[in-house]
C-alpha positions in Angstrom: -27.1 -77.6 -20.2 -29.5 -80.4 -19.3 -28.0 -80.8 -15.9 -29.9 -78.0 -14.0 -33.3 -79.4 -15.1 -32.3 -82.9 -14.2 -31.3 -81.8 -10.7 -34.7 -80.2 -10.3 -36.7 -83.2 -11.4 -34.7 -85.9 -9.5 -35.1 -84.4 -6.0 -37.7 -83.5 -3.4 -35.4 -80.8 -2.0 -36.3 -78.1 -4.4 -34.7 -75.3 -2.5 -31.3 -77.0 -2.5 -31.7 -78.0 -6.2 -32.5 -74.3 -7.0 -29.4 -73.1 -5.2 -27.2 -75.8 -6.9 -28.6 -74.9 -10.3 -27.9 -71.2 -9.7 -24.4 -71.8 -8.7 -23.7 -74.2 -11.6 -25.1 -71.7 -14.1 -23.0 -68.8 -12.7 -19.8 -70.8 -12.3 -19.9 -72.9 -15.4 -21.7 -70.7 -17.9 -22.2 -67.0 -17.0 -18.9 -66.4 -15.3 -16.7 -67.9 -18.1 -18.7 -66.3 -20.8 -18.6 -62.8 -19.3 -14.8 -63.3 -18.6 -14.2 -64.3 -22.3 -16.2 -61.4 -23.6 -14.1 -59.0 -21.4 -10.9 -60.6 -22.5 -12.0 -60.5 -26.2 -12.8 -56.8 -25.8 -9.5 -56.0 -24.1 -7.3 -58.0 -26.4 -9.2 -56.9 -29.5 -8.7 -53.3 -28.6 -5.0 -53.8 -27.8 -4.4 -55.6 -31.1 -6.3 -53.0 -33.2 -4.9 -49.9 -31.5 -1.7 -51.1 -30.0 -2.6 -49.5 -26.7 -3.5 -50.7 -23.2 -7.2 -51.1 -23.0 -7.3 -49.3 -19.6 -6.2 -46.2 -21.5 -8.9 -46.4 -24.1 -11.2 -43.6 -24.9 -14.1 -46.0 -25.0 -15.9 -46.6 -21.7 -16.8 -50.2 -22.5 -13.2 -51.2 -23.3 -11.9 -49.6 -20.0 -14.7 -51.3 -18.0 -14.1 -54.6 -19.7 -10.4 -54.4 -18.9 -11.1 -53.4 -15.3 -13.7 -56.1 -14.7 -11.8 -59.0 -16.3 -9.9 -59.7 -13.1 -13.1 -60.0 -11.1 -15.0 -61.9 -13.8 -12.3 -64.5 -13.8 -13.0 -65.1 -10.1 -16.5 -66.3 -11.2 -15.1 -68.6 -13.8 -15.0 -71.9 -12.0 -14.1 -74.3 -14.8 -11.0 -75.6 -13.1 -12.7 -76.1 -9.8 -15.7 -77.7 -11.5 -13.3 -80.1 -13.3 -11.6 -81.0 -10.0 -15.0 -81.8 -8.5 -16.0 -83.9 -11.5 -12.7 -85.8 -11.4 -12.9 -86.5 -7.7 -16.5 -87.6 -8.0 -15.4 -90.0 -10.8 -12.7 -91.5 -8.6 -14.9 -91.8 -5.6 -18.1 -92.9 -7.4 -17.9 -96.5 -6.2 -17.4 -95.6 -2.5 -20.4 -93.3 -2.5 -22.6 -95.9 -4.2 -21.5 -98.6 -1.8 -22.3 -96.4 1.1 -25.8 -95.5 -0.3 -26.7 -99.1 -1.1 -25.5 -100.4 2.2 -27.5 -97.7 4.0 -30.7 -98.8 2.1 -30.3 -102.6 2.1 -28.8 -103.2 5.5 -27.2 -106.6 5.8 -28.2 -107.8 2.4 -24.9 -106.5 0.9 -22.9 -108.3 3.5 -24.7 -111.6 2.8 -24.0 -111.2 -1.0 -20.3 -110.4 -0.3 -19.9 -113.3 2.1 -21.7 -116.0 0.1 -20.8 -115.0 -3.5 -17.5 -113.1 -2.9 -18.8 -110.3 -5.0 -19.5 -106.7 -4.3 -23.1 -105.9 -3.8 -22.9 -103.0 -6.3 -19.8 -101.8 -8.2 -19.8 -98.6 -10.1 -16.8 -97.3 -12.1 -16.7 -93.7 -13.0 -15.3 -92.6 -16.3 -14.0 -89.2 -17.4 -15.6 -88.7 -20.8 -14.7 -86.2 -23.5 -16.7 -83.4 -22.0 -14.6 -83.5 -18.8 -11.4 -83.2 -20.8 -12.9 -80.2 -22.6 -13.7 -78.7 -19.2 -10.1 -79.3 -18.1 -8.8 -77.6 -21.2 -11.1 -74.7 -20.8 -10.1 -74.2 -17.2 -6.4 -74.5 -18.1 -6.8 -72.1 -21.0 -8.6 -69.5 -18.9 -5.9 -69.6 -16.3 -3.2 -69.1 -18.9 -5.2 -66.3 -20.6 -5.8 -64.6 -17.2 -2.0 -64.7 -16.4 -1.2 -63.3 -19.9 -3.8 -60.5 -19.5 -2.4 -59.5 -16.1 1.2 -59.5 -17.5 0.2 -57.5 -20.6 -2.3 -55.0 -19.1 -1.7 -55.1 -15.4 -3.8 -56.3 -12.5 -7.0 -54.4 -11.8 -7.6 -53.3 -8.3 -11.0 -52.0 -9.2 -13.0 -50.4 -6.5 -16.5 -48.8 -6.7 -15.0 -45.3 -7.3 -12.7 -46.6 -10.0 -15.6 -48.4 -11.8 -17.6 -45.2 -11.9 -14.5 -43.2 -12.9 -13.7 -45.5 -15.8 -17.0 -44.7 -17.4 -17.0 -41.0 -17.0 -16.1 -39.1 -20.1 
């Protein structure tokens, strides 16, 4: 949760940082949380009553069941993990490119005379990245189970309004 504030403080491009912070918060926090709440509501109703949540007499349960498909679209844990993993693998190349752009021929001199890389960075996938992968995988599995158990929602504007009319 510290990442958005760090992005803001480490750049002069505040508009881009604001956009990145917004997308990160929606895809990594709000989307997955809203999706999990909708799933909890749908599955909880189904376990307690034994009925499909789309046939519930409670507007909130019907709406949660209908919106869960679309909320899953905003849950980007799997995509975020793929981005983190690829950044980890390519960290050295990006760093080499940035350092060479700033130092010019100095890196070439160091490599020629000392047979050493000017800068070498090795990325590591720490425990948080594996939790992110597990969360992404678990959400995909739960999404598929929800579709199989309750059906796929093709919610349109009229259906959303109709699902909350009594």
